[in-house]
C-alpha positions in Angstrom: -9.5 -7.7 1.5 -10.2 -4.0 1.9 -8.1 -3.2 -1.2 -10.2 -5.6 -3.3 -13.3 -3.9 -2.0 -12.0 -0.4 -3.0 -11.0 -1.9 -6.4 -14.5 -3.2 -6.9 -16.2 0.0 -5.8 -14.0 2.0 -8.2 -15.0 -0.4 -11.1 -18.7 -0.1 -10.3 -18.6 3.7 -10.2 -16.6 3.7 -13.5 -19.3 1.5 -15.1 -22.0 3.9 -13.9 -20.0 6.9 -15.2 -19.2 5.4 -18.6 -22.8 4.1 -19.0 -24.1 7.6 -18.5 -21.5 9.0 -20.9 -22.4 6.5 -23.6 -26.1 7.2 -23.1 -25.4 10.9 -23.6 -23.3 10.0 -26.7 -26.1 8.0 -28.3 -28.6 10.7 -27.5 -26.2 13.1 -29.2 -26.1 15.3 -26.1 -22.3 14.9 -25.8 -19.8 15.5 -28.6 -16.4 14.2 -27.5 -13.2 15.5 -29.1 -11.6 12.7 -31.1 -7.9 13.5 -30.3 -8.5 13.8 -26.5 -10.0 10.4 -26.3 -7.3 8.8 -28.5 -4.6 10.3 -26.3 -6.5 9.2 -23.2 -6.9 5.6 -24.4 -3.1 5.5 -25.0 -2.3 7.2 -21.7 -4.5 5.1 -19.5 -3.5 1.9 -21.3 0.1 2.7 -20.7 -0.5 3.7 -17.1 -2.4 0.5 -16.6 0.5 -1.6 -17.8 2.9 0.4 -15.7 0.7 -0.1 -12.6 0.5 -3.8 -13.2 4.2 -4.1 -13.6 4.7 -2.3 -10.3 2.3 -4.5 -8.3 -0.6 -1.9 -8.0 -3.1 -4.7 -7.4 -6.8 -3.8 -7.4 -5.8 -0.1 -7.6 -5.0 -0.7 -11.3 -8.3 -2.3 -12.3 -10.1 1.0 -12.9 -7.2 2.2 -15.1 -7.6 -0.8 -17.3 -11.4 -0.3 -17.6 -10.8 3.4 -18.3 -8.4 2.5 -21.1 -10.9 0.2 -22.8 -13.8 2.7 -22.3 -11.7 5.6 -23.7 -10.9 3.5 -26.7 -14.6 3.0 -27.4 -15.3 6.7 -26.9 -12.4 7.4 -29.4 -13.9 5.1 -32.0 -17.3 6.7 -31.6 -15.8 10.2 -31.7 -13.8 9.2 -34.8 -17.1 9.1 -36.7 -19.5 11.4 -34.7 -17.3 13.6 -32.4 -15.6 16.9 -32.6 -12.8 16.8 -35.2 -11.4 20.3 -35.0 -7.8 19.1 -34.8 -5.1 21.7 -34.0 -1.3 21.6 -33.8 -1.5 21.1 -30.1 -3.7 18.1 -30.6 -1.1 16.6 -33.0 1.7 17.4 -30.5 -0.1 15.6 -27.6 -0.6 12.5 -29.7 3.0 12.6 -30.8 4.0 13.0 -27.2 1.9 10.0 -26.1 3.7 7.8 -28.6 7.1 9.3 -27.6 6.4 8.5 -23.9 5.7 4.8 -24.8 8.9 4.6 -26.9 11.0 6.3 -24.2 9.7 3.9 -21.6 10.4 1.0 -23.9 14.0 2.1 -24.6 14.9 3.3 -21.1 12.9 0.7 -19.2 12.1 3.5 -16.7 8.4 3.5 -15.8 8.7 6.7 -13.7 9.9 8.8 -16.6 7.1 7.4 -18.7 4.5 8.2 -16.1 5.8 11.8 -15.7 5.7 12.2 -19.5 2.2 10.7 -19.5 1.0 13.3 -17.1 2.4 16.1 -19.2 1.0 14.7 -22.4 -2.3 13.9 -20.9 -2.6 17.5 -19.8 -1.9 18.5 -23.4 -4.4 15.8 -24.5 -7.0 17.4 -22.3 -6.5 20.8 -24.0 -8.8 20.1 -27.0 -11.6 19.1 -24.6 -11.0 22.1 -22.4 -11.0 24.4 -25.4 -14.1 22.9 -26.9 -16.0 22.9 -23.6 -15.0 26.4 -22.7 -16.7 27.6 -25.9 -19.5 25.0 -25.9 -20.0 24.0 -22.2 -23.2 22.1 -22.9 -21.5 19.7 -25.4 -19.8 17.7 -22.7 -21.3 15.5 -20.0 -19.6 16.4 -16.7 -21.0 13.5 -14.7 -18.3 11.3 -16.1 -15.6 13.7 -15.0 -17.0 14.0 -11.5 -17.2 10.2 -11.3 -13.7 9.9 -12.8 -12.2 12.1 -10.1 -14.0 9.9 -7.5 -13.0 6.6 -8.9 -9.3 7.5 -9.2 -9.4 8.7 -5.5 -10.9 5.3 -4.5 -8.3 3.5 -6.7 -5.6 5.2 -4.7 -7.0 3.5 -1.6 -7.0 0.1 -3.5 -3.3 0.3 -4.4 -1.2 -2.5 -3.0 2.1 -0.9 -3.7 2.5 2.9 -3.3 5.2 4.2 -5.5 5.3 7.3 -7.8 4.7 4.9 -10.7 1.4 3.6 -9.2 0.0 6.8 -7.6 1.2 9.8 -9.6 -1.1 9.3 -12.6 -4.3 8.6 -10.7 -3.5 11.7 -8.5 -3.1 13.8 -11.7 -6.4 12.4 -13.0 -8.2 13.5 -9.9 -6.9 17.0 -10.2 -7.5 17.4 -14.0 -11.0 15.9 -13.8 -12.0 18.1 -10.9 -10.5 21.2 -12.6 -12.4 20.4 -15.8 -15.7 19.9 -14.0 -15.4 23.3 -12.2 -14.5 25.1 -15.5 -17.6 23.6 -17.3 -19.8 24.5 -14.4 -18.6 28.0 -14.3 -18.9 28.4 -18.0 -22.5 27.0 -17.9 -23.4 29.4 -15.1 -22.1 32.4 -17.2 -23.9 31.2 -20.2 -27.2 31.2 -18.3 -26.6 34.7 -17.0 -26.3 36.1 -20.6 
């Protein structure tokens, strides 16, 4: 029962985080990078399926919600977001598709998860790059909440295996790193 409780808590926090992010989008205070969100929707959707197939239980719920929310942010960003697309952006999208195909053909979810982590890091690059130069164009509340929800989702996992816990662990680290980078850049911007 405690796993279900952690799963519900992570879902509620995710709803709060994405609600605030969408509010900032509609107020035009946040300008998401289109390729990052496309890659994230593919990555989290793939990780969600891998977690389900490996009996993650309630620990997978937030990954599913994140995949759907990321898809909606991508659709918004496709029309209104940052579209400065570079070679690294195209490579990360290609890598995401490659990871799914590799998983399909090898039937090895662990290899797919490891590739997802590498590709997700590459997919985060456009947002890191944009936010380094424009630290006020990204809402960091979602990234703080994301690190928290994935930490809670680890507690909700019913089956602990590298397939179920590696990707959420990576998401905790990358979201926390991004948050610190944006906060540092914002503080330097205020000093100048």
